[in-house]
C-alpha positions as semicolon CSV with decimal commas, in nm:
position;residue;x (nm);y (nm);z (nm)
1;M;-0,961;-2,327;-0,146
2;K;-1,227;-2,075;-0,062
3;V;-1,075;-1,761;0,092
4;L;-1,270;-1,474;0,244
5;H;-1,087;-1,141;0,225
6;I;-1,188;-0,879;0,482
7;G;-1,087;-0,529;0,379
8;K;-1,163;-0,169;0,458
9;Y;-1,285;-0,061;0,115
10;Y;-1,266;-0,210;-0,234
11;F;-1,255;-0,116;-0,600
12;P;-1,339;0,134;-0,742
13;F;-1,224;0,305;-0,421
14;F;-0,868;0,431;-0,477
15;G;-0,622;0,325;-0,207
16;G;-0,299;0,131;-0,166
17;I;-0,439;-0,156;0,042
18;E;-0,743;-0,182;-0,182
19;K;-0,521;-0,202;-0,491
20;V;-0,307;-0,475;-0,333
21;N;-0,618;-0,673;-0,240
22;Q;-0,775;-0,638;-0,584
23;D;-0,460;-0,729;-0,774
24;L;-0,415;-1,041;-0,563
25;V;-0,770;-1,178;-0,586
26;E;-0,787;-1,114;-0,961
27;N;-0,448;-1,269;-1,037
28;H;-0,464;-1,580;-1,257
29;V;-0,203;-1,773;-1,057
30;Y;-0,395;-1,701;-0,736
31;R;-0,723;-1,806;-0,900
32;E;-0,579;-2,141;-1,005
33;T;-0,609;-2,264;-0,646
34;V;-0,828;-2,003;-0,472
35;T;-1,188;-1,892;-0,504
36;P;-1,195;-1,550;-0,333
37;F;-1,477;-1,350;-0,176
38;V;-1,425;-0,989;-0,063
39;L;-1,612;-0,838;0,233
40;A;-1,558;-0,462;0,271
41;H;-1,746;-0,136;0,323
42;H;-1,911;0,106;0,090
43;D;-1,698;0,419;0,074
44;T;-2,009;0,640;0,071
45;I;-2,208;0,681;0,393
46;G;-2,564;0,552;0,386
47;M;-2,557;0,324;0,081
48;A;-2,733;-0,006;0,151
49;S;-2,528;-0,325;0,178
50;E;-2,482;-0,458;-0,172
51;F;-2,354;-0,778;-0,334
52;S;-2,187;-0,760;-0,675
53;T;-1,939;-0,942;-0,895
54;I;-1,638;-0,731;-0,993
55;N;-1,406;-0,881;-1,255
56;Q;-1,533;-1,230;-1,165
57;V;-1,474;-1,176;-0,791
58;Q;-1,768;-1,190;-0,550
59;V;-1,783;-0,873;-0,340
60;L;-2,014;-0,767;-0,058
61;K;-1,994;-0,402;0,044
62;V;-2,151;-0,335;0,382
63;K;-2,349;-0,021;0,460
64;L;-2,126;0,251;0,605
65;N;-2,278;0,439;0,899
66;G;-1,992;0,683;0,945
67;V;-1,617;0,733;0,981
68;V;-1,439;0,799;1,311
69;A;-1,064;0,870;1,320
70;Y;-1,037;0,741;0,960
71;A;-1,202;0,411;1,063
72;P;-1,525;0,302;0,892
73;I;-1,816;0,231;1,126
74;A;-2,062;-0,033;1,003
75;S;-2,320;-0,152;1,257
76;S;-2,423;-0,451;1,043
77;F;-2,072;-0,577;0,967
78;L;-2,083;-0,869;1,213
79;Q;-2,422;-0,977;1,082
80;Q;-2,302;-0,962;0,722
81;L;-1,980;-1,147;0,814
82;N;-2,176;-1,435;0,964
83;K;-2,406;-1,449;0,661
84;V;-2,111;-1,464;0,420
85;I;-1,957;-1,748;0,620
86;D;-2,285;-1,942;0,607
87;D;-2,328;-1,885;0,234
88;F;-1,967;-1,895;0,110
89;Q;-1,823;-2,143;0,365
90;P;-1,460;-2,027;0,343
91;D;-1,166;-2,251;0,423
92;L;-0,959;-1,952;0,538
93;I;-1,003;-1,584;0,625
94;H;-0,750;-1,330;0,492
95;I;-0,773;-1,010;0,703
96;H;-0,623;-0,688;0,570
97;M;-0,506;-0,460;0,851
98;P;-0,546;-0,192;0,976
99;N;-0,926;-0,218;0,969
100;L;-1,156;-0,161;1,267
101;S;-1,434;-0,382;1,130
102;A;-1,199;-0,679;1,111
103;F;-1,243;-0,708;1,488
104;A;-1,590;-0,846;1,415
105;C;-1,406;-1,177;1,372
106;L;-1,339;-1,175;1,747
107;F;-1,709;-1,171;1,822
108;S;-1,823;-1,437;1,577
109;K;-1,839;-1,802;1,678
110;K;-1,841;-1,892;1,310
111;T;-1,506;-1,729;1,233
112;R;-1,334;-1,901;1,525
113;K;-1,376;-2,235;1,345
114;I;-1,179;-2,105;1,044
115;P;-0,804;-2,026;1,034
116;W;-0,704;-1,663;0,985
117;V;-0,419;-1,494;0,799
118;V;-0,353;-1,131;0,890
119;H;-0,203;-0,918;0,613
120;W;-0,017;-0,642;0,799
121;H;-0,003;-0,348;0,560
122;S;0,102;-0,093;0,822
123;D;0,100;0,002;1,189
124;V;-0,180;0,230;1,305
125;I;0,044;0,466;1,497
126;G;0,293;0,664;1,292
127;A;0,566;0,901;1,406
128;V;0,326;1,196;1,390
129;P;-0,013;1,042;1,470
130;D;-0,340;1,228;1,450
131;L;-0,455;1,323;1,801
132;K;-0,777;1,123;1,765
133;I;-0,581;0,812;1,668
134;K;-0,336;0,862;1,954
135;L;-0,621;0,882;2,207
136;L;-0,817;0,587;2,068
137;Y;-0,530;0,351;1,987
138;P;-0,495;0,197;2,339
139;F;-0,850;0,064;2,306
140;Y;-0,789;-0,048;1,947
141;R;-0,464;-0,217;2,053
142;V;-0,645;-0,454;2,294
143;L;-0,847;-0,596;2,005
144;E;-0,551;-0,583;1,767
145;K;-0,338;-0,799;1,998
146;R;-0,621;-1,049;2,033
147;L;-0,658;-1,070;1,656
148;L;-0,285;-1,129;1,610
149;T;-0,283;-1,391;1,886
150;I;-0,549;-1,596;1,710
151;A;-0,409;-1,556;1,358
152;R;-0,218;-1,857;1,223
153;K;0,015;-1,642;1,010
154;I;0,094;-1,273;0,968
155;L;0,206;-1,154;0,625
156;V;0,444;-0,856;0,635
157;T;0,548;-0,668;0,322
158;S;0,920;-0,608;0,387
159;P;1,202;-0,712;0,622
160;P;1,253;-0,356;0,757
161;Y;0,888;-0,323;0,850
162;L;0,893;-0,656;1,033
163;A;1,210;-0,556;1,219
164;H;1,075;-0,222;1,340
165;S;0,698;-0,272;1,377
166;V;0,595;-0,209;1,737
167;G;0,259;-0,374;1,678
168;L;0,420;-0,699;1,561
169;N;0,701;-0,711;1,816
170;A;0,543;-0,987;2,025
171;F;0,430;-1,191;1,724
172;K;0,742;-1,223;1,508
173;D;0,744;-1,602;1,541
174;K;0,432;-1,626;1,325
175;C;0,530;-1,357;1,072
176;C;0,657;-1,417;0,721
177;V;0,767;-1,163;0,461
178;I;0,586;-1,162;0,129
179;P;0,643;-0,842;-0,069
180;I;0,367;-0,660;-0,247
181;G;0,335;-0,739;-0,614
182;I;0,140;-0,554;-0,880
183;R;-0,002;-0,669;-1,208
184;N;0,226;-0,622;-1,507
185;S;0,005;-0,385;-1,706
186;T;0,063;-0,238;-2,048
187;V;0,354;0,002;-2,027
188;A;0,343;0,326;-2,222
189;P;0,649;0,379;-2,443
190;S;0,912;0,573;-2,253
191;C;0,979;0,918;-2,389
192;A;1,327;1,043;-2,463
193;Q;1,488;1,249;-2,190
194;T;1,466;1,625;-2,223
195;I;1,814;1,774;-2,238
196;N;1,894;2,005;-1,949
197;Q;1,558;1,948;-1,781
198;L;1,472;1,714;-1,495
199;N;1,111;1,596;-1,484
200;L;0,989;1,475;-1,144
201;L;0,665;1,299;-1,055
202;M;0,479;1,238;-0,728
203;I;0,182;1,000;-0,712
204;G;-0,028;0,954;-0,399
205;R;-0,276;1,099;-0,156
206;L;-0,210;1,459;-0,059
207;T;-0,165;1,392;0,310
208;Y;0,083;1,488;0,580
209;Y;0,318;1,189;0,574
210;K;0,387;1,186;0,198
211;G;0,638;1,471;0,218
212;H;0,500;1,693;-0,060
213;S;0,583;2,008;0,135
214;L;0,947;1,905;0,177
215;L;0,993;1,848;-0,195
216;L;0,833;2,183;-0,279
217;K;1,076;2,359;-0,044
218;A;1,372;2,171;-0,194
219;I;1,273;2,269;-0,548
220;A;1,229;2,631;-0,437
221;K;1,594;2,634;-0,323
222;L;1,716;2,546;-0,672
223;S;1,850;2,829;-0,882
224;V;1,661;2,926;-1,195
225;E;1,944;2,777;-1,403
226;V;1,851;2,431;-1,272
227;S;1,547;2,335;-1,479
228;V;1,334;2,104;-1,267
229;N;0,961;2,044;-1,315
230;L;0,731;1,851;-1,081
231;S;0,395;1,692;-1,165
232;V;0,177;1,594;-0,869
233;I;-0,093;1,328;-0,909
234;G;-0,345;1,272;-0,633
235;D;-0,609;1,430;-0,416
236;G;-0,647;1,470;-0,042
237;E;-0,698;1,691;0,258
238;L;-0,383;1,898;0,195
239;K;-0,457;1,982;-0,167
240;Q;-0,542;2,348;-0,120
241;E;-0,267;2,400;0,136
242;L;-0,005;2,258;-0,099
243;I;-0,128;2,462;-0,394
244;E;-0,104;2,776;-0,180
245;Q;0,243;2,676;-0,058
246;S;0,359;2,622;-0,415
247;A;0,235;2,967;-0,513
248;A;0,394;3,130;-0,208
249;L;0,729;2,970;-0,302
250;G;0,700;3,102;-0,657
251;L;0,674;2,756;-0,813
252;Q;0,375;2,812;-1,044
253;S;0,589;2,747;-1,353
254;R;0,767;2,449;-1,199
255;V;0,487;2,254;-1,027
256;N;0,168;2,118;-1,184
257;F;-0,109;1,969;-0,966
258;L;-0,298;1,719;-1,182
259;G;-0,545;1,590;-0,921
260;R;-0,682;1,238;-0,947
261;V;-0,627;1,091;-1,294
262;S;-0,698;0,765;-1,477
263;D;-0,464;0,467;-1,481
264;S;-0,382;0,539;-1,845
265;E;-0,285;0,896;-1,757
266;I;-0,063;0,769;-1,473
267;A;0,109;0,542;-1,726
268;T;0,158;0,838;-1,959
269;Q;0,302;1,052;-1,680
270;L;0,542;0,773;-1,580
271;A;0,656;0,744;-1,940
272;N;0,725;1,118;-1,949
273;T;0,903;1,150;-1,616
274;D;1,269;1,104;-1,534
275;L;1,231;1,025;-1,165
276;L;0,951;0,927;-0,929
277;C;0,970;1,098;-0,588
278;L;0,829;0,958;-0,264
279;P;0,987;1,163;0,018
280;S;0,754;1,028;0,289
281;I;0,840;1,120;0,646
282;E;0,721;0,820;0,849
283;K;0,655;0,447;0,828
284;T;0,287;0,501;0,768
285;E;0,438;0,473;0,421
286;A;0,493;0,106;0,488
287;F;0,595;0,002;0,137
288;G;0,518;0,247;-0,144
289;V;0,327;0,056;-0,412
290;V;0,382;0,345;-0,652
291;L;0,754;0,257;-0,647
292;L;0,665;-0,070;-0,817
293;E;0,463;0,112;-1,082
294;A;0,764;0,329;-1,157
295;A;0,997;0,029;-1,170
296;M;0,759;-0,150;-1,405
297;H;0,801;0,150;-1,637
298;S;1,182;0,133;-1,599
299;K;1,189;0,449;-1,391
300;P;1,410;0,500;-1,085
301;A;1,276;0,653;-0,764
302;L;1,387;0,890;-0,490
303;V;1,282;0,792;-0,136
304;T;1,376;0,868;0,224
305;D;1,539;0,645;0,484
306;V;1,239;0,622;0,720
307;E;1,325;0,364;0,986
308;G;1,100;0,062;0,954
309;S;0,953;0,158;0,616
310;G;0,998;-0,073;0,320
311;M;1,075;0,217;0,085
312;S;1,452;0,194;0,123
313;W;1,429;-0,183;0,073
314;V;1,222;-0,157;-0,244
315;V;1,456;0,112;-0,377
316;Q;1,823;0,021;-0,360
317;D;2,035;0,333;-0,321
318;G;2,260;0,388;-0,621
319;L;2,124;0,079;-0,800
320;T;1,752;0,131;-0,865
321;G;1,718;0,485;-0,735
322;Y;1,821;0,710;-0,449
323;V;1,769;0,705;-0,073
324;V;1,816;1,030;0,118
325;K;1,792;1,141;0,480
326;N;1,437;1,147;0,614
327;N;1,248;1,472;0,671
328;S;1,530;1,689;0,532
329;V;1,479;1,965;0,277
330;D;1,856;2,005;0,246
331;A;1,906;1,634;0,169
332;L;1,643;1,649;-0,106
333;Y;1,790;1,972;-0,246
334;E;2,144;1,836;-0,256
335;K;2,032;1,510;-0,418
336;L;1,832;1,695;-0,684
337;I;2,143;1,897;-0,772
338;E;2,346;1,575;-0,796
339;I;2,084;1,404;-1,013
340;Y;2,049;1,707;-1,241
341;N;2,422;1,716;-1,298
342;N;2,437;1,342;-1,369
343;K;2,106;1,290;-1,544
344;A;2,242;1,023;-1,779
345;N;2,266;0,784;-1,480
346;L;1,885;0,770;-1,455
347;L;1,856;0,542;-1,758
348;A;2,079;0,273;-1,607
349;L;1,901;0,297;-1,271
350;G;1,570;0,254;-1,451
351;V;1,691;-0,064;-1,621
352;N;1,798;-0,200;-1,282
353;A;1,462;-0,106;-1,130
354;K;1,276;-0,298;-1,401
355;R;1,498;-0,602;-1,350
356;R;1,434;-0,599;-0,974
357;F;1,062;-0,559;-1,036
358;D;1,058;-0,870;-1,256
359;E;1,264;-1,074;-1,009
360;V;1,109;-0,974;-0,674
361;F;0,777;-0,794;-0,719
362;N;0,619;-0,998;-0,995
363;L;0,256;-1,052;-0,893
364;D;0,247;-1,413;-1,014
365;Q;0,534;-1,498;-0,782
366;V;0,376;-1,311;-0,489
367;A;0,045;-1,488;-0,548
368;A;0,216;-1,827;-0,549
369;Q;0,393;-1,749;-0,219
370;T;0,062;-1,642;-0,064
371;T;-0,126;-1,955;-0,169
372;Q;0,157;-2,169;-0,036
373;V;0,105;-2,009;0,307
374;Y;-0,266;-2,089;0,280
375;K;-0,198;-2,453;0,194
376;Q;0,037;-2,498;0,488
377;I;-0,213;-2,346;0,731
378;I;-0,499;-2,561;0,606
379;T;-0,278;-2,873;0,613
380;D;-0,170;-2,799;0,970
381;K;-0,531;-2,743;1,076
382;A;-0,638;-3,072;0,920
383;M;-0,363;-3,256;1,105
384;L;-0,462;-3,097;1,436
385;D;-0,828;-3,176;1,377
386;N;-0,735;-3,535;1,296
387;E;-0,528;-3,569;1,615
388;Y;-0,818;-3,426;1,815
389;H;-1,061;-3,679;1,672
390;L;-0,816;-3,966;1,730
391;D;-0,785;-3,861;2,095
């Protein structure tokens, strides 16, 4: 099968959706039955549209004219989409949402002859949406609904997200749950626990919904006798604000902002940590891919019970990590005290997390489930086409 993936950005751009897309199209089980092609945008404004081959995957990055309300604007996207269809001749189109440029499919006669799969990574509107997004979403929603109406299948990453997604509410009959999987990379040897010290780690963009501020406030409430250190990996619009907040709370000796680091450094940090923290405050955190990275390294995680998010499904409270009340400094503080006083439990939770990773979030298994959906769609289309011709 030839499958055209339409994404927002692509490697080496660093993002959760981009990582999921890349891991899938490069997976050996996926490649046994699928020849992929990725159509996305440059992540730098003004660079000319460019074709390349990245790790044996054909990729076309379209010229980016600008970004409005976090959405890439590419005036030539429809033209490039039609050209790729002519040249590549895909059997199926795999659309990663949210992505404004994906709506080009609605205006192309060529795409309407090809079945679509929509990969629903997250809703556009979160609990605390940016004002620009809130104002523009009604217009976006008209096109979004049309896209979902035409799609043959909608892939959703967790049962909680499917149950609570407002955007998918009218389309649940064509949804199926396929969790995110990540490649099983080389795992750094886990370091021995430091006695009487709890090492925490946060990985992700420094943005409003990740809950960095809440965790800083919770750590600040701990007495000096409770030795807790936090390493923060990532960059983003709140970087300076969070650094200043950390200093104002007197956490210079407890919190270390590492910025953006290499994959090997992330592996090293995971090996050195006791607990990964992802205290996100809304279901914009649809899944939490970093939770899988921690589990792969046999590390438990601490997440919040955001309604509709997959975090509390990926992490099983008391089995593979901890789930606490959403948007609550007190809940985080109390849980940190409990964990510190029962630190030996983290090793068993980490073993359980690794077992669940192998059983549920193995990328080979996820790839096989995805290709099975493709095959069924293409088979159904062939049968319908055959009935049409017989008539």
